[in-house]
C-alpha positions in Angstrom: 0.0 0.0 0.0 1.5 3.3 -1.0 -0.9 5.6 0.8 -1.4 6.6 4.4 -4.4 6.3 6.7 -5.7 8.7 9.4 -8.8 7.3 10.9 -10.2 7.1 14.4 -13.4 5.4 15.6 -14.7 6.1 19.2 -17.7 5.2 21.2 -18.0 7.3 24.4 -20.1 9.6 26.5 -20.3 13.4 26.1 -18.5 15.1 28.9 -20.3 18.5 28.4 -23.0 20.1 26.3 -22.2 20.7 22.6 -20.9 24.2 22.0 -21.6 25.6 18.6 -20.1 28.7 16.9 -21.5 30.3 13.7 -19.4 32.0 11.1 -20.2 34.6 8.4 -21.7 32.8 5.4 -23.7 30.4 7.4 -21.1 27.8 8.3 -20.7 26.6 11.8 -18.5 24.4 14.0 -19.5 22.4 17.1 -17.1 21.1 19.7 -17.6 18.7 22.7 -15.5 16.5 24.8 -15.9 12.7 24.5 -14.9 10.3 27.3 -13.9 6.7 26.6 -13.2 4.2 29.5 -11.0 1.2 29.9 -11.7 -1.2 32.9 -9.2 -3.8 34.0 -8.4 -5.8 37.2 -5.2 -4.9 39.0 -3.3 -8.2 39.3 -1.7 -7.2 42.6 -4.7 -5.9 44.5 -7.5 -7.7 42.6 -9.6 -4.5 42.4 -11.2 -3.2 39.3 -9.6 0.0 37.9 -11.3 2.3 35.4 -9.3 4.8 33.4 -10.9 7.6 31.3 -9.4 9.2 28.2 -10.8 12.5 27.0 -11.1 13.4 23.3 -11.8 16.8 21.7 -14.5 16.3 19.1 -15.1 18.7 16.2 -18.2 18.6 13.9 -19.0 21.0 11.1 -22.0 22.7 9.4 -25.3 20.8 9.3 -24.0 17.8 11.2 -22.9 20.3 14.0 -26.5 21.6 14.2 -27.8 18.1 14.4 -25.4 17.3 17.3 -26.4 20.5 19.1 -30.1 19.7 18.8 -30.0 16.0 19.8 -26.9 15.5 22.1 -26.4 16.5 25.7 -24.0 15.7 28.5 -23.8 12.0 29.3 -25.2 10.8 25.9 -23.5 7.9 24.2 -22.3 8.4 20.7 -20.2 6.7 18.0 -17.9 9.1 16.0 -15.6 8.3 13.1 -13.2 10.8 11.7 -9.6 12.0 11.3 -7.0 13.2 13.9 -5.9 16.8 13.4 -3.3 18.7 15.4 -3.7 22.4 16.1 -1.5 25.0 17.7 -2.1 28.6 18.8 -0.5 31.2 21.0 -2.1 31.5 24.5 -2.9 34.8 26.3 0.3 34.2 28.3 2.4 34.1 25.1 3.1 30.4 25.2 2.3 28.1 22.4 -0.6 25.7 23.0 -1.2 22.4 21.3 -4.2 20.1 21.0 -5.3 17.0 19.1 -8.8 16.9 17.8 -11.1 14.3 16.1 -12.6 16.0 13.1 -15.8 13.9 12.6 -16.8 12.5 9.2 -19.6 10.2 10.4 -21.5 9.7 13.6 -24.3 7.7 15.2 -26.3 8.6 18.3 -26.4 5.6 20.6 -28.5 7.4 23.2 -29.8 11.0 23.2 -31.7 13.5 25.3 -34.7 12.9 23.0 -34.6 9.2 23.6 -37.2 9.4 26.4 -39.6 11.3 24.1 -39.3 9.3 20.9 -39.2 5.7 22.2 -35.4 5.1 22.3 -34.7 5.7 18.6 -31.2 6.6 17.4 -30.1 9.0 14.6 -27.2 8.8 12.2 -25.7 11.5 9.9 -22.8 11.2 7.5 -20.4 14.1 7.1 -18.5 14.9 3.9 -17.2 18.0 2.3 -20.6 18.4 0.7 -23.6 19.3 2.9 -24.3 16.7 5.5 -27.6 14.8 5.3 -29.3 13.3 8.3 -30.8 9.9 7.8 -33.4 10.8 10.4 -34.6 8.5 13.2 -33.6 4.9 12.7 -35.2 1.7 14.0 -35.3 1.3 17.8 -32.1 -0.2 19.3 -32.5 -3.8 20.6 -31.1 -3.5 24.2 -31.5 -7.2 24.8 -28.4 -8.1 22.7 -25.3 -9.0 24.7 -21.9 -7.3 24.1 -20.6 -10.6 22.7 -22.8 -10.1 19.6 -21.0 -6.9 18.6 -19.0 -7.2 15.3 -15.9 -5.5 16.8 
């Protein structure tokens, strides 16, 4: 293979509300933190240990508006996108760096609207062209065990 690959897939919970910023010309950008957890048993003490990693998520344009409308703190979401590094100069004059996940596709696994619409999920692809929402999907079957997941 002669090319390269920059792809990340995450399933996690929102750590805060979606914050959206509108630009001149109608474009917008939404940002939110996403928490992913890893649980393991400490071999020496036998206790379960959970570690949390935080990811900076960036969504653009129509997909950003969909996220703002349907997602809230604590909701579970699947995101797929690219890692991007960004730097800027802070107010103190020091250079600041961050790594972000620029979302290309996402699926809501649980949302604040879930209680009102019977537990349905939504999905919306993101591309350079305007994003289209597929709208509410079929209800999620919560009776499936984790062993049935394809990954």
